[in-house]
LUMFI-16332 format. One line per 4 residues: number of its first residue (from 1); for each residue x, y, z of C-alpha. Coordinates in nm, 3 decimals, always signed. Layout:
NUM) X/Y/Z; ...
% end
This chain:
1) -4.707/-9.734/-6.011; -4.666/-9.361/-6.091; -4.459/-9.265/-6.383; -4.134/-9.067/-6.339
5) -4.318/-8.760/-6.469; -4.590/-8.803/-6.206; -4.330/-8.848/-5.936; -4.156/-8.530/-6.041
9) -4.491/-8.349/-6.055; -4.593/-8.481/-5.715; -4.245/-8.382/-5.573; -4.278/-8.037/-5.727
13) -4.620/-7.980/-5.564; -4.494/-8.101/-5.223; -4.196/-7.857/-5.248; -4.424/-7.576/-5.347
17) -4.658/-7.652/-5.056; -4.361/-7.656/-4.821; -4.237/-7.326/-4.956; -4.589/-7.185/-4.932
21) -4.621/-7.301/-4.570; -4.277/-7.162/-4.494; -4.377/-6.819/-4.623; -4.699/-6.817/-4.419
25) -4.509/-6.928/-4.103; -4.289/-6.621/-4.090; -4.422/-6.259/-4.075; -4.309/-6.045/-4.360
29) -4.070/-5.753/-4.304; -4.352/-5.509/-4.364; -4.564/-5.668/-4.093; -4.275/-5.650/-3.847
33) -4.227/-5.282/-3.929; -4.592/-5.220/-3.873; -4.579/-5.391/-3.530; -4.269/-5.200/-3.428
37) -4.419/-4.871/-3.549; -4.739/-4.942/-3.351; -4.544/-5.012/-3.038; -4.332/-4.701/-3.084
41) -4.641/-4.489/-3.140; -4.803/-4.628/-2.828; -4.491/-4.556/-2.626; -4.472/-4.201/-2.765
45) -4.834/-4.139/-2.679; -4.783/-4.279/-2.327; -4.469/-4.071/-2.278; -4.635/-3.750/-2.403
49) -4.924/-3.817/-2.173; -4.692/-3.866/-1.880; -4.502/-3.542/-1.961; -4.829/-3.347/-1.986
53) -4.956/-3.494/-1.658; -4.619/-3.419/-1.489; -4.628/-3.058/-1.604; -4.988/-3.015/-1.496
57) -4.935/-3.184/-1.161; -4.622/-2.994/-1.065; -4.779/-2.665/-1.172; -5.079/-2.736/-0.946
61) -4.849/-2.828/-0.657; -4.638/-2.512/-0.702; -4.953/-2.302/-0.719; -5.079/-2.443/-0.393
65) -4.743/-2.382/-0.228; -4.752/-2.014/-0.330; -5.053/-1.944/-0.111; -4.874/-2.089/+0.192
69) -4.552/-1.906/+0.108; -4.730/-1.570/+0.073; -4.867/-1.605/+0.425; -4.526/-1.703/+0.558
73) -4.363/-1.402/+0.395; -4.620/-1.169/+0.541; -4.530/-1.305/+0.885; -4.160/-1.246/+0.813
77) -4.227/-0.887/+0.723; -4.415/-0.835/+1.046; -4.134/-0.991/+1.255; -3.845/-0.833/+1.060
81) -3.584/-0.635/+1.251; -3.365/-0.473/+0.979; -3.016/-0.355/+1.086; -2.837/-0.049/+0.944
85) -2.467/-0.077/+0.857; -2.218/+0.164/+0.713; -2.170/+0.081/+0.347; -1.812/+0.006/+0.262
89) -1.766/-0.183/-0.069; -1.440/-0.335/+0.053; -1.610/-0.479/+0.357; -1.847/-0.679/+0.132
93) -1.563/-0.868/-0.042; -1.681/-0.770/-0.390; -1.468/-0.779/-0.702; -1.391/-0.425/-0.836
97) -1.605/-0.414/-1.145; -1.523/-0.751/-1.295; -1.855/-0.754/-1.476; -1.806/-0.856/-1.840
101) -1.692/-0.550/-2.035; -2.010/-0.546/-2.252; -2.225/-0.521/-1.943; -2.013/-0.231/-1.808
105) -2.076/-0.040/-2.126; -2.447/-0.126/-2.147; -2.498/-0.019/-1.789; -2.305/+0.305/-1.842
109) -2.086/+0.229/-1.542; -1.786/+0.440/-1.458; -1.519/+0.267/-1.250; -1.437/+0.599/-1.084
113) -1.792/+0.616/-0.952; -1.716/+0.319/-0.726; -1.370/+0.423/-0.606; -1.361/+0.365/-0.228
117) -1.186/+0.702/-0.172; -1.464/+0.887/-0.344; -1.760/+0.709/-0.182; -1.986/+0.910/+0.043
121) -2.024/+0.740/+0.383; -2.369/+0.594/+0.376; -2.567/+0.330/+0.559; -2.735/+0.031/+0.403
125) -3.014/-0.172/+0.554; -2.914/-0.532/+0.586; -3.134/-0.835/+0.651; -3.078/-1.201/+0.732
129) -3.170/-1.473/+0.487; -3.432/-1.721/+0.606; -3.386/-2.098/+0.624; -3.385/-2.325/+0.316
133) -3.735/-2.353/+0.157; -3.858/-2.036/+0.332; -3.960/-1.721/+0.143; -3.714/-1.434/+0.100
137) -3.965/-1.212/-0.081; -4.163/-1.174/-0.397; -4.053/-1.107/-0.760; -4.264/-0.910/-1.013
141) -4.182/-0.880/-1.383; -4.470/-0.686/-1.548; -4.341/-0.745/-1.904; -4.401/-1.119/-1.876
145) -4.672/-1.134/-1.610; -4.461/-1.279/-1.331; -4.569/-1.243/-0.968; -4.403/-1.513/-0.758
149) -4.284/-1.580/-0.410; -3.914/-1.661/-0.403; -3.771/-1.911/-0.162; -3.420/-1.958/-0.021
153) -3.232/-2.261/-0.148; -3.096/-2.447/-0.446; -3.218/-2.798/-0.369; -3.465/-2.982/-0.596
157) -3.726/-2.953/-0.321; -3.678/-2.575/-0.318; -3.697/-2.544/-0.698; -4.021/-2.744/-0.687
161) -4.178/-2.445/-0.510; -4.108/-2.215/-0.813; -3.838/-1.953/-0.798; -3.535/-1.972/-0.569
165) -3.269/-1.741/-0.443; -2.923/-1.903/-0.456; -2.796/-1.899/-0.097; -2.432/-1.837/-0.191
169) -2.528/-1.495/-0.334; -2.651/-1.175/-0.148; -3.016/-1.113/-0.097; -3.180/-0.881/-0.354
173) -3.124/-0.515/-0.263; -2.787/-0.586/-0.103; -2.445/-0.503/-0.246; -2.319/-0.759/-0.495
177) -2.488/-0.992/-0.740; -2.807/-1.166/-0.620; -2.912/-1.470/-0.828; -3.265/-1.599/-0.865
181) -3.341/-1.916/-1.066; -3.673/-2.065/-1.178; -3.819/-2.346/-1.386; -3.927/-2.287/-1.742
185) -4.175/-2.566/-1.803; -4.269/-2.732/-1.475; -4.335/-2.641/-1.111; -4.533/-2.330/-1.205
189) -4.284/-2.237/-1.480; -4.226/-1.893/-1.328; -3.953/-1.810/-1.585; -4.118/-1.957/-1.893
193) -4.108/-1.623/-2.077; -3.783/-1.497/-1.942; -3.635/-1.481/-2.294; -3.884/-1.202/-2.380
197) -3.716/-0.948/-2.158; -3.535/-0.663/-2.334; -3.294/-0.392/-2.214; -3.463/-0.131/-1.994
201) -3.748/-0.363/-1.888; -3.789/-0.372/-1.512; -3.782/-0.640/-1.245; -3.889/-0.575/-0.888
205) -3.810/-0.783/-0.583; -3.976/-0.707/-0.248; -3.796/-0.830/+0.063; -3.852/-0.757/+0.432
209) -3.683/-0.415/+0.398; -3.873/-0.287/+0.092; -3.897/-0.306/-0.284; -3.589/-0.312/-0.503
213) -3.632/-0.224/-0.871; -3.384/-0.346/-1.131; -3.331/-0.251/-1.492; -3.256/-0.520/-1.753
217) -2.912/-0.465/-1.911; -2.856/-0.776/-2.122; -2.960/-1.139/-2.181; -2.729/-1.422/-2.277
221) -2.731/-1.798/-2.345; -2.458/-1.975/-2.152; -2.348/-2.327/-2.073; -2.450/-2.490/-1.744
225) -2.087/-2.483/-1.644; -2.060/-2.105/-1.680; -2.078/-2.039/-1.310; -1.921/-1.691/-1.358
229) -2.279/-1.557/-1.383; -2.295/-1.595/-1.002; -1.968/-1.399/-0.943; -1.984/-1.103/-0.711
233) -1.948/-0.757/-0.867; -1.920/-0.404/-0.732; -2.258/-0.235/-0.722; -2.596/-0.412/-0.687
237) -2.709/-0.664/-0.947; -2.983/-0.923/-0.991; -2.913/-1.212/-1.227; -3.208/-1.430/-1.337
241) -3.149/-1.781/-1.478; -3.362/-2.055/-1.629; -3.319/-2.356/-1.855; -3.283/-2.319/-2.232
245) -3.413/-2.420/-2.480; -3.754/-2.504/-2.359; -3.806/-2.882/-2.296; -3.437/-2.958/-2.355
249) -3.247/-2.763/-2.094; -2.903/-2.814/-2.253; -2.810/-2.450/-2.186; -2.910/-2.166/-1.959
253) -3.089/-1.839/-2.039; -2.949/-1.559/-1.819; -3.079/-1.203/-1.769; -2.850/-0.940/-1.607
257) -3.018/-0.653/-1.430; -2.886/-0.364/-1.217; -3.042/-0.193/-0.920; -3.187/+0.149/-0.996
261) -3.438/+0.215/-0.711; -3.468/+0.084/-0.362; -3.388/+0.136/+0.010; -3.016/+0.087/-0.048
265) -2.980/+0.217/-0.405; -2.847/+0.563/-0.308; -2.573/+0.423/-0.084; -2.469/+0.144/-0.315
269) -2.468/+0.351/-0.630; -2.309/+0.648/-0.455; -2.590/+0.879/-0.564; -2.615/+1.238/-0.438
273) -2.823/+1.279/-0.127; -3.186/+1.391/-0.192; -3.245/+1.754/-0.116
% end
């Protein structure tokens, strides 16, 4: 018969064994953290791989679409039948110089220059916008190496083709404020370097009636809800927009440009007739 000391000793060992087994049966906190960290790392790697593939795939798709769109635009130019119309700012339902004051100053605009009573009767060449997803022309921005076909539309399917002209705004080269938007990181990323443009840089858009050259006036960061950037202003403007910052798209990078050369520049800007 074991002594009371032996019983206590035996009971102590059994308790220690139980505690030992209990510790081995449950992973330690450090092990759990390692497992969670491993899973998180694997998920991050998988996500980054998907993002990289998505960017590559959409860029390839947009690049392929550009070849088709170039051919379509060439056909539109051949079939174009431009129409001349007397230029009357009031007939175009444009706001009388409601451009933000800073832009007025930067562009050196004089409200008297656009007074209807002082305008010389001129004609502008007008053209009809194509259907959604069809090319309206090409955009070239030498400063950032952009040469891209622009399509009509603001649907996701249109944006997937690269740069789009917003249908609710005039075509480039026409009176008012034309707006072109483009992706910054996917679908060819035509406006990836839009934030590098500075005042006096040039942007050219070629439509069925010719090439319209614009001068950069100012760039701004705005909220997605700042739809005033698409408002219509007296004169001829081209506003370029893209997402900002890169990969987050919580804001919008906007570049304001004004028409300086083109088939309709003299009439819209009320310039003296060439001698």
